[in-house]
N, CA, C and O of each residue as an XYZ file, in Angstrom:
308
protein
N       0.564     -1.082      0.158
C       0.152      0.334     -0.242
C       0.686      0.928      0.191
O      -0.105      1.753      0.647
N       1.699      1.219      0.475
C       2.654      2.608      0.191
C       2.973      3.611      1.242
O       3.417      4.758      1.205
N       2.567      2.727      2.280
C       2.338      3.697      3.992
C       1.810      5.096      3.630
O       2.316      6.213      3.726
N       0.512      4.619      3.141
C       0.012      5.994      2.905
C      -0.409      7.229      4.212
O      -0.733      8.413      4.114
N      -0.206      6.214      5.563
C      -0.745      6.857      6.400
C       0.576      7.769      6.722
O       0.433      8.912      7.156
N       1.905      7.187      6.481
C       3.172      7.951      6.494
C       3.649      8.318      6.057
O       4.767      8.569      6.505
N       3.281      8.731      4.715
C       3.573      9.636      3.541
C       2.870     10.749      3.394
O       3.225     11.711      2.713
N       2.033     10.674      3.914
C       0.589     12.069      3.433
C       0.146     12.016      4.536
O       0.341     11.213      5.448
N      -0.484     12.914      4.456
C      -1.304     13.863      6.151
C      -2.848     13.794      5.514
O      -3.033     14.103      4.337
N      -3.806     13.419      6.275
C      -5.311     13.066      5.964
C      -5.430     14.363      4.836
O      -5.527     13.932      3.687
N      -5.438     15.380      4.904
C      -5.804     16.929      4.234
C      -4.849     16.584      3.159
O      -5.710     16.449      2.289
N      -3.992     16.391      2.677
C      -3.043     15.867      1.558
C      -4.111     15.043      0.114
O      -4.385     15.347     -1.048
N      -4.473     13.764      1.162
C      -5.256     13.079      0.268
C      -6.783     13.221      0.513
O      -7.571     12.307      0.269
N      -7.021     14.015      0.840
C      -8.474     14.990      0.913
C      -8.641     15.695     -0.500
O      -9.350     15.495     -1.486
N      -7.804     16.477     -0.196
C      -6.930     17.223     -1.291
C      -7.299     16.769     -3.188
O      -7.999     17.259     -4.075
N      -6.455     15.700     -3.076
C      -6.361     14.867     -4.228
C      -7.688     14.210     -4.850
O      -7.924     14.141     -6.056
N      -8.783     13.588     -3.479
C      -9.423     12.620     -4.125
C     -10.763     14.066     -4.110
O     -11.645     13.858     -4.942
N     -10.943     15.398     -3.281
C     -11.747     16.435     -3.939
C     -11.378     16.568     -5.377
O     -12.187     16.621     -6.304
N      -9.927     16.623     -5.488
C      -9.741     17.188     -6.991
C     -10.216     16.104     -8.253
O     -10.427     16.517     -9.393
N     -10.352     14.617     -7.851
C     -10.475     13.942     -8.299
C     -11.951     14.083     -8.475
O     -12.215     13.890     -9.662
N     -12.954     14.326     -7.814
C     -14.296     14.412     -7.702
C     -14.897     15.548     -8.783
O     -15.827     15.443     -9.583
N     -13.924     16.772     -8.469
C     -14.679     17.938     -9.511
C     -13.861     17.522    -10.649
O     -13.606     18.352    -11.522
N     -13.374     16.192    -10.741
C     -12.527     16.353    -12.218
C     -11.452     16.775    -12.804
O     -11.033     16.555    -13.940
N     -10.951     17.518    -11.787
C      -9.463     18.479    -11.761
C      -8.670     17.036    -11.942
O      -8.016     17.350    -12.937
N      -8.469     16.338    -11.799
C      -7.610     15.324    -11.355
C      -7.723     13.973    -12.254
O      -8.720     13.256    -12.178
N      -6.864     13.743    -12.927
C      -6.797     12.309    -13.305
C      -6.420     10.692    -12.176
O      -5.370     10.567    -11.546
N      -7.356      9.834    -12.180
C      -7.220      9.067    -11.674
C      -5.641      8.524    -11.147
O      -5.021      8.584    -10.084
N      -5.352      7.920    -12.639
C      -4.013      7.497    -12.647
C      -2.744      8.778    -12.497
O      -1.587      8.357    -12.516
N      -2.895      9.904    -12.390
C      -2.138     10.810    -11.766
C      -1.938     10.468     -9.782
O      -0.920     10.420     -9.090
N      -3.858     10.238     -9.314
C      -3.305     10.359     -8.143
C      -2.346      9.240     -7.495
O      -1.404      9.202     -6.703
N      -3.363      8.054     -8.531
C      -2.378      6.884     -7.909
C      -0.449      6.903     -7.638
O       0.377      6.665     -6.756
N      -0.533      7.386     -9.153
C       1.601      7.555     -9.002
C       1.768      8.698     -8.055
O       2.936      8.980     -7.787
N       0.718      9.495     -7.430
C       1.552     10.281     -6.419
C       1.118      9.492     -5.724
O       2.036      8.713     -5.979
N       0.397      8.825     -4.889
C       0.391      7.812     -3.687
C       0.996      6.673     -3.904
O       1.561      6.103     -2.970
N       0.983      6.186     -5.075
C       2.099      4.998     -5.557
C       0.878      3.751     -5.229
O       1.234      2.632     -4.859
N      -0.377      4.061     -5.393
C      -0.941      2.924     -5.479
C      -1.612      2.295     -6.476
O      -1.664      2.927     -7.531
N      -2.202      1.109     -6.447
C      -2.755      0.492     -7.628
C      -4.666      1.127     -7.582
O      -5.193      1.624     -6.587
N      -5.364      0.900     -8.971
C      -6.234      1.102     -9.098
C      -7.682      0.779     -7.783
O      -8.509      1.470     -7.189
N      -7.317     -0.607     -7.851
C      -8.311     -0.888     -6.712
C      -7.880     -0.539     -4.949
O      -8.580     -0.837     -3.981
N      -6.919     -0.034     -4.926
C      -7.007      0.606     -3.667
C      -7.226      2.232     -3.650
O      -7.439      2.897     -2.636
N      -7.133      2.703     -4.927
C      -7.409      4.005     -5.367
C      -9.157      4.134     -4.696
O      -9.702      4.937     -3.940
N      -9.612      2.916     -5.416
C     -11.358      2.960     -5.291
C     -11.708      2.764     -4.246
O     -12.697      3.434     -3.950
N     -11.230      1.910     -3.240
C     -11.593      1.662     -1.636
C     -11.392      2.819     -0.808
O     -12.044      3.251      0.142
N     -10.204      3.281     -1.452
C     -10.026      4.855     -0.470
C     -11.112      6.101     -1.141
O     -11.651      6.932     -0.409
N     -11.314      6.059     -2.630
C     -12.599      6.806     -2.838
C     -13.758      6.681     -2.102
O     -14.072      7.775     -1.632
N     -14.464      5.863     -1.830
C     -15.315      4.905     -1.307
C     -15.795      5.613      0.016
O     -16.804      6.209      0.394
N     -14.342      5.185      0.625
C     -14.449      5.604      2.278
C     -14.048      7.157      1.943
O     -14.480      7.676      2.972
N     -13.686      7.877      1.432
C     -13.683      9.050      1.051
C     -15.022      9.691      0.970
O     -15.400     10.725      1.521
N     -15.878      8.626     -0.075
C     -16.791      9.890     -0.276
C     -18.137      9.336      0.850
O     -19.257      9.846      0.846
N     -17.787      8.415      1.588
C     -18.910      7.762      2.753
C     -18.039      8.979      3.593
O     -18.498      8.822      4.724
N     -17.624      9.449      3.638
C     -17.543     10.392      5.166
C     -16.007     11.280      4.614
O     -14.835     11.066      4.923
N     -16.621     12.331      3.682
C     -15.732     13.290      3.492
C     -15.313     14.130      4.944
O     -14.152     14.099      5.353
N     -15.971     14.585      5.382
C     -15.328     15.528      6.372
C     -14.739     15.043      7.667
O     -14.223     15.774      8.512
N     -14.892     13.468      7.751
C     -14.274     12.874      8.830
C     -13.346     11.950      8.361
O     -12.637     11.314      9.140
N     -13.292     11.827      7.190
C     -12.071     11.158      6.683
C     -10.947     11.188      7.244
O     -10.496     12.247      7.679
N     -10.226      9.921      7.344
C      -8.918      9.767      8.350
C      -8.506      8.840      7.668
O      -9.228      7.874      7.421
N      -7.059      8.959      7.151
C      -6.222      7.814      6.701
C      -6.081      6.553      7.618
O      -5.721      5.445      7.220
N      -6.328      6.795      8.563
C      -5.166      6.059      9.618
C      -6.760      5.356      9.728
O      -6.843      4.155      9.468
N      -7.676      5.907     10.009
C      -8.551      4.800     10.254
C      -9.083      3.686      8.821
O      -9.429      2.509      8.920
N      -9.001      4.459      7.652
C      -8.536      3.681      6.464
C      -8.170      2.233      6.408
O      -8.758      1.195      6.106
N      -6.716      2.633      6.901
C      -5.788      1.648      6.990
C      -6.012      0.381      7.847
O      -5.719     -0.782      7.571
N      -6.545      0.836      8.849
C      -7.326      0.251      9.881
C      -8.406     -0.839      9.932
O      -8.710     -1.792     10.649
N      -9.004      0.011      8.379
C     -10.413     -0.355      7.707
C      -9.730     -2.390      7.070
O      -9.990     -3.584      7.221
N      -8.684     -1.349      6.287
C      -8.170     -2.383      5.354
C      -7.687     -3.421      6.097
O      -7.827     -4.347      5.299
N      -7.130     -3.978      7.258
C      -6.752     -4.569      7.614
C      -7.303     -5.277      8.734
O      -6.657     -6.038      9.454
N      -8.780     -4.941      8.882
C      -9.726     -5.964      9.344
C     -10.444     -6.524      8.387
O     -10.760     -7.695      8.596
N     -10.813     -6.018      7.355
C     -11.152     -6.893      5.841
C      -9.809     -8.032      5.307
O      -9.940     -9.169      4.855
N      -8.778     -7.397      5.507
C      -7.919     -8.945      5.662
C      -8.286     -9.810      6.796
O      -8.814    -10.911      6.638
N      -7.994     -9.287      7.967
C      -8.638     -9.964      8.716
C     -10.073    -11.430      8.794
O     -10.205    -12.644      8.950
N     -10.811    -10.224      8.563
C     -12.222    -11.396      8.356
C     -12.368    -11.724      7.249
O     -13.489    -12.219      7.140
N     -11.571    -11.724      5.860
C     -11.515    -12.458      4.973
C     -10.702    -14.230      5.253
O     -10.990    -15.341      4.809
N      -9.721    -13.783      6.100
C      -8.659    -15.097      6.117
C      -9.568    -15.482      7.237
O     -10.036    -16.539      6.815
N      -9.930    -15.336      8.030
C     -11.713    -16.119      8.749
C     -12.368    -16.598      8.194
O     -12.501    -17.782      8.504
N     -13.154    -16.135      7.123
C     -13.762    -16.555      6.425
C     -13.053    -18.162      5.588
O     -13.739    -19.183      5.535
N     -11.965    -18.110      5.145
C     -11.433    -19.247      4.385
C     -10.503    -20.537      4.985
O     -10.219    -21.585      4.406
N     -10.103    -20.059      6.443
C      -9.912    -20.489      7.736
C      -8.489    -20.585      7.317
O      -7.854    -21.563      6.924
N      -8.145    -19.397      7.484
C      -6.392    -19.312      7.457
C      -6.261    -19.086      9.043
O      -5.151    -18.959      9.559
């Protein structure tokens, strides 16, 4: 994931996602800046759109780990 929470502030990521939503930046450009793939970008965008005012990259990271843990529990890892 490129350690988003260590390399970027919440505000920096919010600005990038806001510019994407406004059509001022391309997805590929934001992905390159953040060092993430398409799947991670859209997961980040979904989280941002659900709560743009309270968006936190740290909470997003926790969400990712919880989802991975739950997936592993379902397949018996």
